[in-house]
C-alpha positions in Angstrom: -45.0 -58.4 -78.7 -46.2 -55.1 -77.0 -43.6 -53.3 -74.8 -44.0 -53.2 -71.0 -43.0 -50.9 -68.1 -40.4 -52.2 -65.7 -42.1 -50.8 -62.6 -38.9 -50.8 -60.3 -36.9 -48.7 -63.1 -39.9 -46.3 -64.1 -39.4 -42.6 -62.6 -42.8 -41.5 -63.7 -41.0 -38.6 -65.9 -43.5 -39.2 -68.6 -40.9 -39.0 -71.5 -42.1 -42.3 -72.9 -45.7 -41.2 -73.0 -44.7 -38.0 -74.8 -43.1 -40.1 -77.6 -45.7 -42.5 -77.8 -47.4 -42.3 -81.6 -50.6 -44.2 -80.4 -51.0 -43.0 -76.9 -50.4 -46.5 -75.4 -48.5 -45.1 -72.5 -50.5 -43.7 -69.5 -49.5 -42.9 -65.9 -50.4 -45.2 -63.2 -50.7 -45.1 -59.4 -46.9 -46.2 -59.0 -45.5 -46.0 -62.5 -46.4 -45.8 -66.1 -48.1 -48.7 -68.2 -48.3 -49.4 -71.8 -51.7 -50.8 -73.3 -51.0 -54.0 -75.0 -54.0 -53.1 -77.2 -52.7 -49.9 -78.6 -49.0 -50.5 -78.7 -47.4 -51.0 -82.2 -44.0 -52.3 -81.0 -42.3 -49.2 -82.5 -39.6 -48.8 -79.6 -40.1 -44.9 -79.4 -40.8 -45.3 -75.6 -37.8 -47.2 -74.9 -35.6 -45.1 -77.0 -36.8 -42.1 -75.2 -36.6 -43.4 -71.5 -33.8 -42.0 -69.4 -34.0 -44.9 -66.9 -34.5 -48.0 -69.4 -37.8 -48.8 -68.0 -39.6 -49.7 -71.3 -38.8 -53.4 -72.5 -40.1 -55.4 -75.6 -42.8 -57.8 -74.0 -42.4 -61.4 -73.7 
């Protein structure tokens, strides 16, 4: 399952986007988001995020 961003935890620091090998993480108006079409479920965003915003999708 592709990862998703918990908007209430996202601080828009961009660390997750920098670590995504697919370029699936993009800034949004209030928080970053992850493209389900590009996400390969590698977990790089989750490991890099200091606030724990990215989580495996359900």
